[in-house]
C-alpha positions in Angstrom: 20.7 -6.5 -36.3 17.3 -7.4 -34.8 14.8 -5.5 -32.7 15.0 -6.0 -28.9 12.2 -8.3 -27.8 11.4 -5.9 -24.9 11.7 -2.4 -26.3 12.3 -2.7 -30.1 15.8 -1.0 -30.0 18.1 -2.5 -32.6 20.4 -5.1 -31.1 23.0 -7.6 -32.2 22.6 -9.7 -29.0 21.8 -13.3 -30.0 19.4 -13.4 -27.1 17.3 -10.7 -28.7 17.5 -8.3 -25.8 19.4 -4.9 -26.0 21.9 -3.8 -23.4 19.4 -1.3 -21.9 16.9 -4.0 -21.1 19.4 -6.7 -20.1 19.8 -5.4 -16.5 16.6 -3.4 -16.2 14.8 -3.6 -12.9 11.4 -2.0 -12.8 11.0 0.7 -10.0 9.1 -0.4 -6.9 5.5 0.5 -6.8 4.9 3.8 -5.1 3.2 3.3 -1.7 3.7 -0.5 -1.8 4.9 -2.4 1.2 6.0 -6.1 1.2 7.7 -7.3 4.4 8.3 -11.0 5.1 10.1 -12.1 8.3 9.1 -15.7 8.6 7.6 -16.8 12.0 7.7 -13.1 13.1 6.1 -10.6 10.8 4.5 -10.2 7.4 3.0 -7.0 5.9 1.6 -6.5 2.5 -0.4 -3.7 1.0 -0.4 -0.3 -0.6 -1.2 3.3 0.2 -4.8 2.5 0.9 -4.8 -0.9 2.7 -2.2 -3.0 4.6 -2.7 -6.5 6.0 -0.2 -7.4 8.8 0.4 -10.8 10.4 2.7 -10.8 13.4 3.7 -13.0 16.3 2.3 -11.6 19.6 6.0 -11.3 20.6 6.4 -8.6 18.0 4.8 -5.4 19.4 3.5 -2.6 17.3 6.2 -0.2 18.6 9.1 -2.7 18.3 12.1 -2.1 16.0 11.0 -4.9 13.7 7.7 -3.1 13.2 9.3 0.3 12.4 9.0 0.0 8.6 5.3 -0.9 8.9 4.6 1.9 11.4 6.4 4.4 9.0 4.3 3.2 6.0 1.1 3.5 8.0 2.0 7.0 9.2 3.2 8.2 5.8 -0.2 7.2 4.2 -2.5 8.1 7.1 -3.7 4.5 7.7 -5.3 3.4 10.9 -6.3 0.0 12.4 -9.7 -1.1 11.4 -9.6 -4.8 12.4 -7.6 -7.1 14.6 -7.8 -10.7 15.9 -5.4 -13.1 17.6 -5.7 -16.8 16.9 -3.8 -20.0 17.4 -1.3 -20.9 14.6 1.1 -23.7 14.0 4.0 -23.3 16.4 6.5 -24.2 13.6 5.1 -21.3 11.5 4.6 -18.6 14.1 6.6 -17.8 17.3 4.6 -18.5 20.4 2.1 -20.6 18.5 -0.2 -17.6 17.8 -0.5 -14.9 15.3 -2.1 -11.5 15.3 -3.9 -10.3 12.1 -4.3 -6.6 11.7 -5.9 -4.7 8.8 -5.2 -1.0 8.3 -7.1 1.3 6.0 
């Protein structure tokens, strides 16, 4: 028997990891958002700040934006900055993207 390399529980696993740690998935961070819909929408942030990039074809009240809107409402975040600029057409639908910062 050896100690698990992650938690020090005794194990006979030759890999050095006990059965408890073998399939362990850490819980998601509370208040964290990470959405990635290539060419359409990305949103990353936490309970205090979220940065959103979206195609102008994706409206704030669209079904695709619902998880972002829910996160913003749950944490009381509001829009503090926005800009629209040209982007590579192969990377963003309609060749533009909108950047929004919420805090």
